[in-house]
C-alpha positions as CSV (number, residue, x, y, z in Angstrom):
1,M,146.1,94.7,93.4
2,N,145.9,98.4,92.8
3,T,147.0,101.0,95.3
4,C,147.1,104.8,95.2
5,L,150.7,105.9,95.7
6,G,150.1,109.7,95.4
7,N,148.2,112.2,93.5
8,Q,146.6,110.1,90.8
9,I,149.5,107.6,90.7
10,Y,148.6,104.0,91.1
11,Y,150.4,100.7,91.5
12,V,148.9,98.0,89.2
13,G,151.7,95.4,89.4
14,V,151.4,91.7,90.3
15,N,153.0,89.2,92.6
16,D,154.4,85.9,91.2
17,K,154.6,83.1,93.7
18,E,154.4,80.4,91.2
19,I,157.8,81.0,89.6
20,D,160.5,78.5,90.5
21,L,163.6,80.2,89.1
22,F,164.0,83.9,88.3
23,E,165.8,84.4,85.0
24,G,166.0,80.7,84.8
25,Q,168.6,80.4,87.5
26,Y,167.9,82.3,90.8
27,I,165.7,80.6,93.5
28,V,163.0,83.0,94.8
29,P,161.4,81.2,97.8
30,N,159.2,84.2,98.4
31,G,158.4,84.8,94.7
32,I,158.9,88.1,92.9
33,S,156.9,91.2,92.0
34,Y,156.5,92.6,88.6
35,N,155.8,96.3,89.2
36,S,153.8,98.5,86.9
37,Y,152.3,102.0,87.6
38,V,149.7,104.3,86.1
39,I,149.7,108.1,86.2
40,V,146.2,109.5,85.6
41,D,146.2,113.1,84.4
42,N,145.0,115.0,81.3
43,K,147.1,112.4,79.6
44,T,147.4,109.0,81.2
45,A,150.7,107.0,81.2
46,V,151.2,103.4,82.0
47,M,154.8,102.7,83.3
48,D,155.9,99.4,82.0
49,T,154.0,96.1,81.6
50,V,154.6,92.7,83.3
51,D,155.7,89.1,82.5
52,V,153.3,87.6,80.0
53,H,152.4,84.8,82.5
54,K,150.8,87.4,84.7
55,A,149.3,89.6,81.9
56,N,145.6,88.8,82.6
57,E,145.9,89.7,86.2
58,W,147.8,92.9,85.3
59,L,145.3,93.9,82.7
60,S,142.5,93.4,85.3
61,H,144.3,95.8,87.7
62,L,144.7,98.3,84.9
63,K,141.0,98.1,84.2
64,Q,140.1,98.7,87.8
65,V,142.1,102.0,87.7
66,L,141.3,103.2,84.2
67,G,137.6,102.1,84.0
68,H,136.5,103.3,80.5
69,K,139.4,105.7,80.2
70,K,142.0,104.8,77.6
71,P,145.7,105.3,78.3
72,D,147.6,107.7,76.1
73,Y,151.1,106.4,76.7
74,L,153.0,103.3,77.6
75,V,156.5,104.2,78.9
76,V,158.9,101.3,78.3
77,S,162.0,101.6,80.4
78,H,163.4,98.1,80.0
79,M,162.8,95.4,77.3
80,E,163.5,92.4,79.5
81,P,160.5,90.0,79.1
82,D,159.6,90.1,82.8
83,H,158.7,93.8,82.3
84,A,158.0,94.1,78.5
85,G,156.4,90.7,78.0
86,S,152.9,91.9,77.8
87,I,153.4,94.8,75.4
88,D,151.6,93.1,72.5
89,L,148.6,92.1,74.7
90,F,148.4,95.7,76.0
91,L,148.4,97.1,72.5
92,K,145.5,94.7,71.5
93,Q,143.6,96.0,74.5
94,Y,144.5,99.7,73.9
95,P,145.4,100.0,70.2
96,S,145.4,103.9,70.3
97,V,148.2,104.1,72.8
98,Q,151.7,105.5,71.9
99,I,154.9,103.8,73.2
100,V,157.4,106.2,74.8
101,T,160.9,104.8,74.8
102,N,164.4,105.2,73.5
103,Q,166.1,104.2,70.2
104,K,167.8,101.0,71.5
105,A,164.5,99.8,73.0
106,I,162.7,100.4,69.7
107,Q,165.2,98.0,68.1
108,M,164.4,95.3,70.7
109,L,160.7,95.8,70.3
110,G,161.1,94.6,66.8
111,Q,163.1,91.6,68.0
112,F,160.7,90.5,70.7
113,F,157.5,91.3,68.7
114,P,158.4,91.0,65.0
115,H,154.7,91.0,64.0
116,L,153.7,94.2,65.7
117,D,152.9,97.1,63.4
118,L,154.3,100.1,65.4
119,T,153.8,102.6,62.6
120,N,153.0,106.0,64.2
121,K,153.0,104.4,67.6
122,I,156.4,105.4,68.8
123,I,157.6,108.5,70.6
124,T,161.4,108.4,70.7
125,V,163.0,110.0,73.7
126,T,166.6,110.6,74.7
127,Q,168.6,111.9,77.7
128,G,166.7,114.8,79.4
129,D,163.6,114.8,77.2
130,T,160.4,115.6,78.9
131,L,156.7,114.6,78.5
132,S,153.9,116.6,80.1
133,L,150.8,114.7,81.2
134,G,149.2,117.8,82.6
135,E,149.9,118.3,86.3
136,H,152.6,115.6,86.1
137,K,155.7,115.9,84.0
138,L,158.1,113.1,83.1
139,M,161.8,113.5,82.4
140,F,163.7,110.6,80.8
141,I,167.2,109.6,81.9
142,L,169.2,107.1,79.9
143,A,170.7,104.4,82.0
144,P,172.5,102.0,79.6
145,M,173.8,98.7,81.1
146,V,171.8,99.0,84.2
147,H,171.6,96.2,83.2
148,W,170.7,96.1,79.5
149,P,171.8,98.7,77.0
150,E,168.3,100.1,76.4
151,V,167.5,100.8,80.0
152,M,166.2,104.2,81.0
153,V,164.6,105.6,84.2
154,T,161.9,108.2,84.5
155,Y,161.7,111.1,86.9
156,E,158.3,112.5,87.7
157,E,158.9,116.1,88.5
158,T,155.7,117.0,90.4
159,E,155.9,114.4,93.2
160,K,159.6,113.8,92.7
161,I,159.4,110.1,92.0
162,L,162.2,108.1,90.3
163,F,160.8,105.2,88.4
164,S,164.1,103.3,88.6
165,A,163.6,100.3,86.3
166,D,165.6,97.4,87.7
167,G,167.6,99.7,90.0
168,F,166.8,99.3,93.7
169,G,164.9,96.1,92.9
170,K,164.5,93.2,95.2
171,F,163.6,89.5,95.2
172,G,160.3,88.6,97.0
173,A,156.6,89.3,96.4
174,L,155.3,92.5,97.9
175,D,153.3,90.6,100.6
176,T,156.5,89.2,101.9
177,E,157.7,90.7,105.2
178,E,161.5,90.6,105.3
179,E,164.3,93.1,105.6
180,W,165.2,94.9,102.4
181,D,168.9,94.5,102.5
182,C,169.4,90.7,102.1
183,E,167.3,90.0,99.0
184,A,168.0,93.4,97.5
185,R,171.7,92.7,97.8
186,R,171.4,89.2,96.3
187,Y,169.3,90.7,93.5
188,Y,171.7,93.5,92.8
189,I,175.0,91.5,92.9
190,N,173.7,88.7,90.7
191,I,171.5,90.7,88.3
192,V,173.2,94.0,88.0
193,G,176.6,93.5,89.7
194,K,178.7,93.2,86.6
195,Y,177.7,96.8,85.6
196,G,178.9,98.7,88.6
197,Q,180.4,101.6,86.6
198,A,177.1,102.1,84.8
199,V,175.3,102.2,88.1
200,Q,177.8,104.7,89.4
201,T,177.0,106.9,86.3
202,L,173.3,106.7,87.0
203,L,173.8,107.6,90.7
204,K,175.7,110.7,89.6
205,K,172.8,111.7,87.3
206,A,170.3,111.0,90.1
207,S,172.2,113.1,92.6
208,A,171.2,116.2,90.6
209,L,167.5,115.4,91.2
210,D,165.3,116.0,94.2
211,I,164.1,112.4,94.7
212,Q,161.5,111.8,97.3
213,K,160.4,108.3,96.3
214,I,161.9,105.4,94.3
215,F,159.6,103.1,92.5
216,P,161.5,100.0,91.1
217,L,160.3,97.3,88.7
218,H,160.8,94.6,91.4
219,G,160.2,94.9,95.1
220,P,158.7,97.5,97.4
221,M,158.3,101.2,96.7
222,L,160.9,103.2,98.7
223,T,159.3,106.2,100.3
224,D,161.5,107.2,103.2
225,N,165.2,107.1,104.3
226,L,166.3,107.1,100.7
227,A,169.8,108.1,101.7
228,Y,170.1,104.6,103.2
229,Y,169.3,102.8,99.9
230,L,171.4,105.2,97.8
231,H,174.3,104.6,100.1
232,K,173.9,100.8,99.8
233,Y,173.9,101.1,96.0
234,D,177.0,103.3,96.1
235,I,178.9,100.6,98.1
236,W,177.7,97.7,95.9
237,S,178.3,99.4,92.6
238,S,181.8,100.6,93.6
239,Y,182.8,97.0,94.6
240,Q,183.7,98.0,98.1
241,P,183.1,95.6,101.0
242,E,179.9,96.3,102.9
243,D,180.9,94.7,106.2
244,K,184.0,93.5,108.0
245,G,183.9,89.8,108.1
246,I,185.2,86.6,106.6
247,F,183.3,84.4,104.1
248,I,184.6,80.9,103.8
249,A,183.4,79.1,100.6
250,Y,184.3,75.4,100.4
251,T,183.8,72.2,98.6
252,S,184.5,68.8,100.2
253,I,184.3,65.3,98.7
254,Y,184.5,63.1,101.8
255,G,184.4,65.7,104.6
256,N,188.2,66.2,105.1
257,T,188.3,69.7,103.6
258,Q,185.2,70.6,105.5
259,K,186.9,69.6,108.8
260,A,189.8,72.0,107.9
261,V,187.3,74.8,107.2
262,F,185.5,74.3,110.5
263,K,188.8,74.3,112.3
264,L,189.8,77.6,110.7
265,R,186.4,79.1,111.6
266,D,187.0,78.1,115.3
267,L,190.5,79.5,115.3
268,L,189.3,82.8,113.8
269,L,186.6,83.1,116.5
270,E,189.0,82.2,119.2
271,K,191.4,84.9,118.0
272,G,188.8,87.6,118.1
273,E,187.1,87.6,114.7
274,T,183.5,88.5,115.2
275,T,181.9,87.5,111.8
276,V,182.7,84.2,110.0
277,V,180.2,82.9,107.5
278,V,180.7,79.4,106.1
279,S,179.0,77.9,103.0
280,D,179.3,74.5,101.3
281,L,179.1,75.4,97.7
282,A,177.6,72.1,96.7
283,R,174.6,72.5,99.1
284,S,174.1,76.3,99.2
285,D,172.4,78.8,96.9
286,M,175.2,79.8,94.6
287,A,173.7,83.3,94.2
288,E,173.7,83.8,97.9
289,C,177.3,82.6,98.1
290,V,178.3,85.2,95.5
291,E,176.3,87.8,97.5
292,D,178.3,86.9,100.7
293,A,181.6,87.1,98.9
294,F,180.8,90.7,97.8
295,R,179.4,91.6,101.3
296,Y,182.5,90.9,103.4
297,N,186.0,92.2,103.1
298,R,187.8,88.9,103.3
299,L,187.2,85.6,101.5
300,V,188.7,82.1,102.0
301,L,188.4,79.5,99.2
302,A,188.9,75.9,100.3
303,C,188.9,73.1,97.7
304,P,190.2,69.6,97.0
305,T,192.0,68.8,93.8
306,Y,189.7,66.9,91.5
307,D,190.7,65.3,88.2
308,G,193.8,67.4,88.2
309,G,191.8,70.6,88.6
310,L,189.3,72.3,90.9
311,F,186.2,70.6,92.3
312,P,183.4,71.6,89.9
313,Y,181.4,73.7,92.4
314,M,184.5,75.8,93.2
315,S,185.1,76.3,89.5
316,Q,181.5,77.5,89.1
317,F,181.8,79.8,92.1
318,I,185.0,81.5,90.9
319,A,183.6,81.8,87.4
320,R,180.5,83.6,88.8
321,L,182.7,85.9,90.9
322,K,184.7,86.8,87.8
323,S,181.6,87.4,85.7
324,K,180.3,89.9,88.3
325,N,183.6,91.9,88.4
326,F,184.6,90.7,91.9
327,Q,187.5,92.9,93.2
328,N,189.0,94.8,96.2
329,R,189.2,91.9,98.6
330,T,191.7,89.9,100.6
331,V,191.6,86.2,99.8
332,G,193.1,83.1,101.6
333,F,193.3,79.6,100.3
334,I,193.1,76.0,101.6
335,E,193.8,73.1,99.3
336,N,193.5,69.3,99.7
337,G,195.0,66.5,97.7
338,S,196.1,62.9,98.3
339,W,198.8,62.6,95.7
340,A,199.2,65.8,93.7
341,P,197.6,68.9,95.4
342,L,197.0,71.5,92.7
343,A,193.8,73.3,93.8
344,G,195.8,76.0,95.7
345,Q,197.8,77.2,92.7
346,L,194.8,77.0,90.4
347,M,192.7,79.1,92.8
348,V,195.5,81.6,93.2
349,K,195.9,81.9,89.4
350,E,192.1,82.5,88.9
351,M,191.9,85.1,91.6
352,S,195.1,86.9,90.6
353,A,193.4,87.9,87.4
354,L,190.9,90.1,89.2
355,K,191.3,93.7,90.1
356,N,192.9,95.0,93.4
357,M,193.1,91.6,95.1
358,R,195.3,90.9,98.1
359,L,196.1,87.2,97.9
360,I,197.5,85.7,101.1
361,E,200.8,84.0,100.2
362,H,200.5,81.3,102.8
363,V,198.4,78.6,101.3
364,V,197.2,75.8,103.6
365,T,197.8,72.3,102.1
366,I,196.0,69.3,103.6
367,Q,197.1,65.9,102.4
368,S,194.1,63.7,102.6
369,A,193.0,64.3,106.2
370,L,193.5,67.0,108.8
371,K,196.6,66.5,111.0
372,E,198.1,68.3,114.0
373,Q,200.7,70.1,111.8
374,D,197.9,71.4,109.6
375,I,196.3,73.1,112.5
376,V,199.5,75.1,112.9
377,S,199.2,76.1,109.2
378,L,195.5,77.0,109.7
379,S,196.4,79.2,112.6
380,K,199.0,81.0,110.5
381,L,196.2,81.7,107.9
382,A,193.9,82.9,110.6
383,D,196.5,85.3,111.8
384,D,197.0,86.7,108.3
385,L,193.3,87.1,107.8
386,L,193.0,89.0,111.1
387,F,196.0,91.2,110.1
388,Y,194.3,92.3,106.9
389,N,191.0,93.2,108.6
390,R,190.6,96.6,107.0
């Protein structure tokens, strides 16, 4: 697949629909794209490579664009193997090319490809450096920890394109027809979400540029309504809720905690709440559950006590929230236990360690099975959740 994206700028990336887990953990039912671009000018630049498993297809796309022309530069914006995995094969094909990247990436090049001789093959750039290709001019912007320390983005000044590395990326192959938000949100929260401050720094740098197009390393090229995508990234990277609503994440061993959760959902809807999303952590995509926790302004955790602690899926879920810097939310709790309910206090302890959390003091305790008096307690929790709808 090669597509002209502008004045002598081509897409030469590939779709991967054979992958089962992205980064060894995230399900991608519609696959993923590894994006690579070529700028043909007096000097020709290739913008990143692809995962080594798709190297032959990518090299074929390159050949279709370049013909007998040899590229002058390979710009390496990110050393993660899904983008840099084919560098050695590319250099075998085009041994005269020079690699344009930053100092931290150079160190990683040696780590990933210890047998490559890069003598006189490196052009080291830093913040604000430029490279003229002729009509096109590239400016390099360092973006450390979005989401690795060596990341940089590239601004093409003539057509005002931001080659954004993993920023503004999305799960799903390019031939997948689906709304951008859902899989872009799941991608951002789970891949880049921990590094919100670094993303905020990059957004401030980008605000000084006249950006007309955004070309990420995963997902579709963004060519219109850029303010929409920039606004979404501002919300996500500042850890603010995107929507008003309640996400209820639960675990249930024999179905009793589940019954309490469904009753709370019904009470919330009866009392006027418009958005209540419920997920069984044992049967749902954990990454999507993390996404939903970040999306909504209120969260309910419901869990039975298990071996004197939390049921494993709840422990895993909370650990993921903590690892992604979850913050700025209102949280309610439901616990269950037959002889020594401890899940409530354990969940409160875990969540109280996070930033700017409002933890609802009223914890609903179910002893084995849901009873009439528990419905009163659930109704009180519903009232508290509605009160804090801001």
